[in-house]
Each structure stands twice: as structure tokens, then as C-alpha cells.
VEXKOL-134389 format. One record per atom (N, C-alpha, C): residue number from 1; residue in one letter; x, y, z. Coordinates in steps of 0.05 Angstrom, whole numbers, m for minus. Example, Ala and Ser with C-alpha at 12.3 -4.5 7.8 and 13.67 -1.06 7.14 Angstrom:
2
pos | code | px | py | pz
1 | A | 264 | m114 | 156
1 | A | 246 | m90 | 156
1 | A | 264 | m66 | 156
2 | S | 257 | m45 | 142
2 | S | 273 | m21 | 143
2 | S | 258 | 1 | 157
END
This chain:
74
pos | code | px | py | pz
1 | X | 749 | 1571 | m933
1 | X | 761 | 1584 | m910
1 | X | 758 | 1565 | m886
2 | X | 780 | 1560 | m872
2 | X | 779 | 1543 | m848
2 | X | 769 | 1560 | m824
3 | X | 748 | 1550 | m811
3 | X | 737 | 1563 | m788
3 | X | 750 | 1553 | m763
4 | X | 755 | 1569 | m743
4 | X | 766 | 1559 | m717
4 | X | 746 | 1541 | m703
5 | X | 757 | 1520 | m690
5 | X | 740 | 1501 | m675
5 | X | 728 | 1514 | m651
6 | X | 703 | 1509 | m646
6 | X | 690 | 1517 | m621
6 | X | 672 | 1494 | m612
7 | X | 671 | 1490 | m585
7 | X | 653 | 1469 | m574
7 | X | 624 | 1478 | m576
8 | X | 606 | 1459 | m581
8 | X | 578 | 1465 | m581
8 | X | 568 | 1470 | m553
9 | X | 550 | 1490 | m550
9 | X | 537 | 1495 | m524
9 | X | 511 | 1479 | m524
10 | X | 509 | 1460 | m505
10 | X | 485 | 1443 | m503
10 | X | 466 | 1455 | m483
11 | X | 441 | 1454 | m489
11 | X | 420 | 1463 | m471
11 | X | 412 | 1440 | m453
12 | X | 408 | 1445 | m428
12 | X | 401 | 1423 | m409
12 | X | 371 | 1418 | m408
13 | X | 359 | 1412 | m431
13 | X | 331 | 1403 | m433
13 | X | 327 | 1386 | m457
14 | X | 303 | 1378 | m462
14 | X | 296 | 1359 | m483
14 | X | 291 | 1372 | m510
15 | X | 293 | 1398 | m512
15 | X | 288 | 1413 | m537
15 | X | 313 | 1419 | m552
16 | X | 336 | 1415 | m539
16 | X | 361 | 1422 | m551
16 | X | 372 | 1401 | m571
17 | X | 391 | 1410 | m588
17 | X | 402 | 1392 | m608
17 | X | 418 | 1370 | m595
18 | X | 430 | 1374 | m572
18 | X | 445 | 1353 | m558
18 | X | 427 | 1329 | m552
19 | X | 403 | 1334 | m542
19 | X | 385 | 1312 | m536
19 | X | 373 | 1300 | m561
20 | X | 364 | 1317 | m579
20 | X | 352 | 1307 | m604
20 | X | 371 | 1290 | m621
21 | X | 396 | 1298 | m622
21 | X | 416 | 1283 | m638
21 | X | 429 | 1260 | m624
22 | X | 435 | 1264 | m597
22 | X | 451 | 1244 | m583
22 | X | 439 | 1234 | m557
23 | X | 416 | 1244 | m549
23 | X | 404 | 1236 | m524
23 | X | 419 | 1249 | m500
24 | X | 434 | 1270 | m506
24 | X | 451 | 1284 | m486
24 | X | 434 | 1303 | m470
25 | X | 433 | 1299 | m443
25 | X | 418 | 1317 | m426
25 | X | 435 | 1335 | m409
26 | X | 460 | 1327 | m406
26 | X | 478 | 1344 | m389
26 | X | 507 | 1338 | m396
27 | X | 522 | 1357 | m405
27 | X | 549 | 1353 | m413
27 | X | 567 | 1366 | m393
28 | X | 586 | 1351 | m381
28 | X | 605 | 1361 | m362
28 | X | 633 | 1357 | m374
29 | X | 643 | 1378 | m387
29 | X | 668 | 1374 | m401
29 | X | 693 | 1370 | m384
30 | X | 693 | 1379 | m359
30 | X | 715 | 1376 | m341
30 | X | 706 | 1367 | m314
31 | X | 714 | 1343 | m306
31 | X | 708 | 1333 | m280
31 | X | 735 | 1322 | m269
32 | X | 742 | 1331 | m245
32 | X | 768 | 1323 | m233
32 | X | 762 | 1304 | m210
33 | X | 776 | 1282 | m208
33 | X | 772 | 1264 | m186
33 | X | 792 | 1271 | m163
34 | X | 786 | 1260 | m139
34 | X | 804 | 1264 | m117
34 | X | 827 | 1244 | m118
35 | X | 843 | 1243 | m97
35 | X | 866 | 1225 | m97
35 | X | 858 | 1195 | m96
36 | X | 832 | 1190 | m89
36 | X | 822 | 1162 | m88
36 | X | 807 | 1155 | m114
37 | X | 806 | 1173 | m133
37 | X | 792 | 1168 | m158
37 | X | 762 | 1174 | m157
38 | X | 752 | 1185 | m135
38 | X | 724 | 1191 | m132
38 | X | 717 | 1219 | m142
39 | X | 693 | 1222 | m153
39 | X | 684 | 1248 | m162
39 | X | 654 | 1249 | m159
40 | X | 643 | 1273 | m161
40 | X | 614 | 1276 | m159
40 | X | 604 | 1294 | m182
41 | X | 578 | 1293 | m188
41 | X | 566 | 1309 | m208
41 | X | 536 | 1310 | m202
42 | X | 522 | 1327 | m215
42 | X | 493 | 1328 | m213
42 | X | 480 | 1329 | m241
43 | X | 456 | 1319 | m243
43 | X | 441 | 1319 | m268
43 | X | 416 | 1335 | m263
44 | X | 408 | 1351 | m282
44 | X | 383 | 1367 | m279
44 | X | 359 | 1348 | m272
45 | X | 341 | 1358 | m255
45 | X | 319 | 1342 | m245
45 | X | 297 | 1337 | m265
46 | X | 300 | 1346 | m290
46 | X | 279 | 1343 | m310
46 | X | 275 | 1315 | m320
47 | X | 294 | 1297 | m315
47 | X | 293 | 1271 | m327
47 | X | 291 | 1249 | m306
48 | X | 274 | 1230 | m310
48 | X | 271 | 1207 | m293
48 | X | 274 | 1182 | m310
49 | X | 287 | 1162 | m300
49 | X | 291 | 1137 | m314
49 | X | 320 | 1130 | m315
50 | X | 328 | 1114 | m334
50 | X | 356 | 1105 | m336
50 | X | 372 | 1125 | m353
51 | X | 397 | 1129 | m345
51 | X | 415 | 1146 | m360
51 | X | 442 | 1131 | m362
52 | X | 455 | 1135 | m385
52 | X | 481 | 1123 | m390
52 | X | 502 | 1144 | m386
53 | X | 521 | 1138 | m368
53 | X | 544 | 1156 | m364
53 | X | 567 | 1145 | m381
54 | X | 579 | 1162 | m396
54 | X | 603 | 1155 | m412
54 | X | 626 | 1170 | m400
55 | X | 644 | 1156 | m387
55 | X | 667 | 1169 | m373
55 | X | 692 | 1163 | m389
56 | X | 705 | 1184 | m398
56 | X | 729 | 1181 | m414
56 | X | 749 | 1203 | m405
57 | X | 774 | 1195 | m406
57 | X | 795 | 1215 | m399
57 | X | 822 | 1202 | m396
58 | X | 840 | 1216 | m383
58 | X | 867 | 1207 | m378
58 | X | 874 | 1209 | m349
59 | X | 888 | 1189 | m338
59 | X | 898 | 1190 | m311
59 | X | 922 | 1208 | m310
60 | X | 932 | 1214 | m286
60 | X | 956 | 1231 | m283
60 | X | 980 | 1217 | m294
61 | X | 979 | 1190 | m296
61 | X | 1001 | 1175 | m308
61 | X | 999 | 1172 | m338
62 | X | 978 | 1183 | m350
62 | X | 974 | 1181 | m379
62 | X | 958 | 1157 | m388
63 | X | 946 | 1142 | m369
63 | X | 930 | 1118 | m375
63 | X | 903 | 1127 | m385
64 | X | 893 | 1114 | m406
64 | X | 866 | 1121 | m417
64 | X | 845 | 1109 | m399
65 | X | 825 | 1126 | m392
65 | X | 802 | 1117 | m376
65 | X | 778 | 1117 | m394
66 | X | 764 | 1095 | m395
66 | X | 739 | 1093 | m411
66 | X | 721 | 1073 | m398
67 | X | 697 | 1083 | m389
67 | X | 678 | 1067 | m375
67 | X | 650 | 1076 | m382
68 | X | 631 | 1058 | m385
68 | X | 603 | 1064 | m390
68 | X | 587 | 1053 | m366
69 | X | 572 | 1070 | m353
69 | X | 556 | 1061 | m330
69 | X | 527 | 1070 | m334
70 | X | 508 | 1052 | m329
70 | X | 480 | 1058 | m330
70 | X | 470 | 1063 | m302
71 | X | 457 | 1086 | m297
71 | X | 447 | 1092 | m271
71 | X | 417 | 1097 | m273
72 | X | 403 | 1094 | m250
72 | X | 374 | 1098 | m249
72 | X | 369 | 1125 | m235
73 | X | 355 | 1143 | m248
73 | X | 349 | 1170 | m238
73 | X | 321 | 1171 | m229
74 | X | 316 | 1165 | m203
74 | X | 289 | 1166 | m193
74 | X | 287 | 1183 | m168
END
């Protein structure tokens, strides 16, 4: 039997399967930028150190966006 697709719900701490399997501490499925391409987000305060942001999506013109940024959370 084919089951309908559902997104996994990730827990925002270090005990969840997202962190144990992928190092995922915070998943933001939808982030919209302004007309200048700027956006903001927040990460739970439980983690200090380096974090890798993986930004992927599509522009309004259909151009693929893919960027990896390492930030310092202190």
C-alpha cells in the first residue's frame, strides 16, 4: 500500500532524530526574502559554536538558489 507523503516534524533540541541523523537543529521550511533579497531567521539559543546554513530555493524568475554559509553562534 502506498502511504501519503508527510514531512517529518523535527524537534528543536539535541535529542531529536533530526539532530542525531543530520545534525539538524532548526528547520525553517519557508523563508521569504524582501525585494532586495534579504531575509531573517532565528536559531534556538541551545547551541553555541559553528552552524552550517544550507539555503536552497527558487527565485521569482525560476532561477535555482543554492548556497552554503557557515556562521558562528556565540
